C-alpha positions as CSV (number, residue, x, y, z in Angstrom):
1,X,11.1,-17.4,2.4
2,X,10.1,-14.5,0.2
3,X,6.7,-14.8,-1.6
4,X,7.1,-12.5,-4.6
5,X,3.7,-11.2,-5.9
6,X,5.1,-9.4,-8.9
7,X,8.4,-8.1,-10.2
8,X,9.3,-5.6,-12.9
9,X,11.9,-3.0,-14.0
10,X,11.5,0.6,-13.2
11,X,14.2,2.8,-14.8
12,X,17.4,0.8,-14.1
13,X,16.1,-0.8,-10.9
14,X,14.7,-4.3,-10.2
15,X,11.4,-4.0,-8.3
16,X,9.7,-6.7,-6.3
17,X,6.4,-6.6,-4.5
18,X,6.5,-9.4,-1.9
19,X,4.2,-10.6,0.8
20,X,5.6,-9.5,4.2
21,X,7.0,-12.3,6.4
22,X,9.0,-12.5,9.6
23,X,12.3,-12.5,7.9
24,X,11.6,-8.9,6.9
25,X,10.7,-7.7,10.4
26,X,13.9,-6.0,11.4
27,X,14.3,-4.2,8.0
28,X,10.8,-3.0,8.0
29,X,11.0,-1.8,11.6
30,X,14.2,0.1,10.9
31,X,12.6,1.7,7.8
32,X,9.5,2.8,9.7
33,X,11.7,4.3,12.5
34,X,13.9,6.1,9.9
35,X,10.8,7.5,8.2
36,X,8.8,8.2,11.3
37,X,8.5,11.9,10.7
38,X,7.2,11.7,7.2
39,X,4.8,8.8,8.0
40,X,3.2,10.2,11.2
41,X,1.0,12.9,9.6
42,X,-0.7,10.3,7.4
43,X,-0.5,7.0,9.4
44,X,-1.5,7.1,13.1
45,X,-0.2,3.5,13.4
46,X,3.3,4.8,13.5
47,X,2.7,5.9,17.1
48,X,2.1,2.2,18.1
49,X,5.2,0.9,16.2
50,X,7.7,1.4,19.0
51,X,9.5,-1.9,19.4
52,X,10.5,-4.9,17.3
53,X,7.8,-6.9,19.2
54,X,5.2,-4.4,17.8
55,X,6.5,-5.1,14.3
56,X,6.4,-8.9,14.7
57,X,2.9,-8.7,16.1
58,X,1.8,-6.6,13.1
59,X,3.4,-9.2,10.7
60,X,1.6,-12.0,12.5
61,X,-1.7,-10.1,12.2
62,X,-1.0,-9.4,8.5
63,X,-0.4,-13.1,7.8
64,X,-3.6,-14.2,9.6
65,X,-5.6,-11.6,7.6
66,X,-3.9,-12.8,4.4
67,X,-5.0,-16.4,5.2
68,X,-8.5,-15.1,5.8
69,X,-8.4,-13.3,2.4
70,X,-9.0,-9.9,4.0
71,X,-5.7,-8.2,3.5
72,X,-2.5,-8.5,1.5
73,X,0.4,-6.7,3.0
74,X,3.5,-6.4,0.9
75,X,6.9,-4.9,0.9
76,X,8.3,-2.9,-2.0
77,X,11.9,-3.9,-2.8
78,X,14.3,-2.0,-5.0
79,X,17.4,-4.2,-5.9
80,X,16.6,-6.5,-3.0
81,X,16.3,-3.7,-0.4
82,X,13.0,-2.9,1.3
83,X,12.0,0.7,0.6
84,X,8.3,0.8,1.4
85,X,5.1,-1.0,1.6
86,X,1.9,-1.5,-0.4
87,X,-1.2,-3.4,0.6
88,X,-4.8,-4.3,-0.2
89,X,-7.1,-4.2,2.8
90,X,-10.9,-4.4,3.3
91,X,-10.8,-7.1,0.6
92,X,-14.3,-8.3,-0.2
93,X,-14.2,-11.3,-2.6
94,X,-18.0,-11.4,-3.0
95,X,-18.1,-7.8,-4.3
96,X,-14.6,-8.2,-5.8
97,X,-13.4,-5.0,-4.2
98,X,-10.6,-3.8,-2.0
99,X,-8.8,-0.7,-0.8
100,X,-5.2,0.1,-1.5
101,X,-2.6,1.7,0.8
102,X,1.1,2.5,0.5
103,X,4.1,4.4,1.7
104,X,7.6,4.9,0.5
105,X,10.9,5.8,2.2
106,X,11.8,9.4,1.8
107,X,15.0,8.4,-0.1
108,X,12.9,6.8,-2.9
109,X,10.2,9.4,-3.3
110,X,9.8,11.7,-6.4
111,X,11.2,9.1,-8.8
112,X,7.9,7.7,-10.1
113,X,8.4,4.5,-8.2
114,X,5.2,4.6,-6.2
115,X,3.2,5.3,-9.3
116,X,4.8,2.2,-11.0
117,X,4.2,0.0,-7.9
118,X,0.5,1.1,-7.5
119,X,-0.1,0.5,-11.2
120,X,1.6,-2.9,-11.2
121,X,-0.2,-3.9,-8.0
122,X,-3.6,-2.9,-9.3
123,X,-3.1,-4.8,-12.6
124,X,-2.0,-7.8,-10.6
125,X,-5.1,-7.5,-8.4
126,X,-7.4,-7.2,-11.3
127,X,-5.9,-9.9,-13.5
128,X,-4.7,-12.4,-10.9
129,X,-7.0,-11.9,-7.9
130,X,-10.1,-11.1,-10.0
131,X,-10.9,-7.8,-8.4
132,X,-13.2,-5.4,-10.2
133,X,-12.6,-2.2,-8.2
134,X,-9.9,-0.8,-6.0
135,X,-10.5,2.2,-3.8
136,X,-7.9,4.6,-2.7
137,X,-8.6,6.8,0.3
138,X,-6.4,9.8,0.8
139,X,-6.4,12.8,3.1
140,X,-7.4,15.9,1.1
141,X,-4.0,17.6,1.9
142,X,-1.9,14.6,0.9
143,X,-1.1,15.9,-2.6
144,X,1.5,13.3,-3.3
145,X,-0.9,10.5,-2.8
146,X,-3.6,12.2,-4.8
147,X,-1.1,12.7,-7.6
148,X,-0.3,8.9,-7.6
149,X,-4.1,8.2,-7.7
150,X,-4.6,10.4,-10.8
151,X,-1.5,9.1,-12.6
152,X,-2.6,5.5,-12.0
153,X,-6.0,6.0,-13.6
154,X,-8.0,6.3,-10.3
155,X,-11.1,8.5,-10.6
156,X,-12.2,10.9,-7.8
157,X,-15.5,9.6,-6.5
158,X,-16.1,11.6,-3.3
159,X,-14.8,14.1,-0.9
160,X,-16.1,13.2,2.5
161,X,-15.6,15.2,5.7
162,X,-14.9,13.1,8.9
163,X,-15.4,9.7,7.2
164,X,-13.1,7.8,9.6
165,X,-12.0,8.2,13.2
166,X,-8.3,7.2,13.5
167,X,-7.0,7.1,17.0
168,X,-8.2,10.2,18.7
169,X,-8.8,12.2,15.6
170,X,-11.5,12.5,13.0
171,X,-10.2,12.7,9.4
172,X,-11.5,14.0,6.2
173,X,-10.9,11.8,3.1
174,X,-11.1,11.9,-0.6
175,X,-12.1,8.6,-2.2
176,X,-10.7,7.5,-5.6
177,X,-11.7,4.4,-7.5
178,X,-10.1,2.4,-10.3
179,X,-12.0,-0.3,-12.1
180,X,-10.6,-3.3,-13.8
181,X,-12.0,-2.3,-17.2
182,X,-10.0,1.0,-17.3
183,X,-6.6,-0.5,-18.0
184,X,-5.9,-4.1,-19.0
185,X,-2.2,-4.2,-19.7
186,X,-0.9,-6.7,-17.1
187,X,2.3,-8.3,-18.2
């Protein structure tokens, strides 16, 4: 059963952002496999997503973290087809903050879709979840993600060398922030 968080029109397409559930496992797994080459440089978890069992384990974990109010992992659907994912993680309800992450299938990039999804998801998070701030961490050389941050009213807060160890590698990050008072146009 699909739990739609928000839906909207983008260009001529119907967009839905929905909580991930087991009924989506095969479609998400196939999408990750089809986009493995573009995801791997940015997301080390791709290396551990080798089987359908890996995907179902991830979805189980995401559902537990959602119940704990720590994460909100969603699919991005265009005309009922999953084309990417967007999530809130490191949710802290006492400080009313979270971090956002996302990825999009290569076939749907460069259309303004991710910008529209990030903007909509942030507005939902501010107005429906009561968050005050959402942080976006990006690798310095991920220009596409940095462009989404800027277009979605995130402000560059810091450039930090080796802020997180992911797998066997240390990674530099840039940190953007968007506050709830910057844009209040939730539908």
